[in-house]
PADREN-464225 format. One record per residue (C-alpha): residue number from 0; chain; x, y, z. Coordinates in steps of 0.25 Angstrom, whole numbers, plus 5000, padded with zeros to 4 digits. Layout:
N
<site num="NUM" chaine="A" x="X" y="Y" z="Z"/>
...
END
This chain:
61
<site num="0" chaine="A" x="5438" y="4826" z="4808"/>
<site num="1" chaine="A" x="5438" y="4836" z="4797"/>
<site num="2" chaine="A" x="5426" y="4844" z="4792"/>
<site num="3" chaine="A" x="5424" y="4836" z="4780"/>
<site num="4" chaine="A" x="5424" y="4823" z="4788"/>
<site num="5" chaine="A" x="5413" y="4829" z="4797"/>
<site num="6" chaine="A" x="5405" y="4833" z="4785"/>
<site num="7" chaine="A" x="5406" y="4820" z="4779"/>
<site num="8" chaine="A" x="5401" y="4813" z="4792"/>
<site num="9" chaine="A" x="5390" y="4823" z="4793"/>
<site num="10" chaine="A" x="5386" y="4819" z="4778"/>
<site num="11" chaine="A" x="5387" y="4805" z="4781"/>
<site num="12" chaine="A" x="5378" y="4806" z="4794"/>
<site num="13" chaine="A" x="5367" y="4813" z="4786"/>
<site num="14" chaine="A" x="5368" y="4803" z="4774"/>
<site num="15" chaine="A" x="5367" y="4792" z="4785"/>
<site num="16" chaine="A" x="5355" y="4798" z="4791"/>
<site num="17" chaine="A" x="5348" y="4800" z="4778"/>
<site num="18" chaine="A" x="5350" y="4785" z="4774"/>
<site num="19" chaine="A" x="5345" y="4781" z="4788"/>
<site num="20" chaine="A" x="5332" y="4789" z="4786"/>
<site num="21" chaine="A" x="5330" y="4785" z="4772"/>
<site num="22" chaine="A" x="5331" y="4770" z="4775"/>
<site num="23" chaine="A" x="5319" y="4771" z="4785"/>
<site num="24" chaine="A" x="5308" y="4763" z="4778"/>
<site num="25" chaine="A" x="5294" y="4761" z="4782"/>
<site num="26" chaine="A" x="5285" y="4751" z="4775"/>
<site num="27" chaine="A" x="5295" y="4750" z="4764"/>
<site num="28" chaine="A" x="5296" y="4764" z="4761"/>
<site num="29" chaine="A" x="5305" y="4776" z="4765"/>
<site num="30" chaine="A" x="5299" y="4782" z="4778"/>
<site num="31" chaine="A" x="5305" y="4796" z="4776"/>
<site num="32" chaine="A" x="5306" y="4804" z="4763"/>
<site num="33" chaine="A" x="5319" y="4810" z="4758"/>
<site num="34" chaine="A" x="5315" y="4824" z="4761"/>
<site num="35" chaine="A" x="5311" y="4820" z="4776"/>
<site num="36" chaine="A" x="5324" y="4813" z="4778"/>
<site num="37" chaine="A" x="5332" y="4825" z="4772"/>
<site num="38" chaine="A" x="5324" y="4835" z="4781"/>
<site num="39" chaine="A" x="5326" y="4827" z="4794"/>
<site num="40" chaine="A" x="5341" y="4826" z="4791"/>
<site num="41" chaine="A" x="5342" y="4840" z="4788"/>
<site num="42" chaine="A" x="5335" y="4844" z="4801"/>
<site num="43" chaine="A" x="5344" y="4834" z="4809"/>
<site num="44" chaine="A" x="5357" y="4839" z="4804"/>
<site num="45" chaine="A" x="5353" y="4854" z="4802"/>
<site num="46" chaine="A" x="5355" y="4855" z="4787"/>
<site num="47" chaine="A" x="5347" y="4859" z="4776"/>
<site num="48" chaine="A" x="5339" y="4848" z="4768"/>
<site num="49" chaine="A" x="5347" y="4851" z="4756"/>
<site num="50" chaine="A" x="5360" y="4849" z="4763"/>
<site num="51" chaine="A" x="5356" y="4836" z="4768"/>
<site num="52" chaine="A" x="5351" y="4832" z="4754"/>
<site num="53" chaine="A" x="5365" y="4836" z="4749"/>
<site num="54" chaine="A" x="5372" y="4828" z="4759"/>
<site num="55" chaine="A" x="5363" y="4815" z="4757"/>
<site num="56" chaine="A" x="5364" y="4815" z="4742"/>
<site num="57" chaine="A" x="5380" y="4818" z="4743"/>
<site num="58" chaine="A" x="5379" y="4831" z="4736"/>
<site num="59" chaine="A" x="5389" y="4836" z="4747"/>
<site num="60" chaine="A" x="5401" y="4828" z="4753"/>
END
């Protein structure tokens, strides 16, 4: 597996985690805010919040 393929898998994993957390609803409203979700993912994957935002919003890869 090449570096580009591993990077793409990493990005896909982050995007899937974001979608999962964003889909959690309670009483018809989103349970978590965008900033909370990005902060939790950044902490989990040891990246900055800005990097996670860039990955989620397809500003990279």
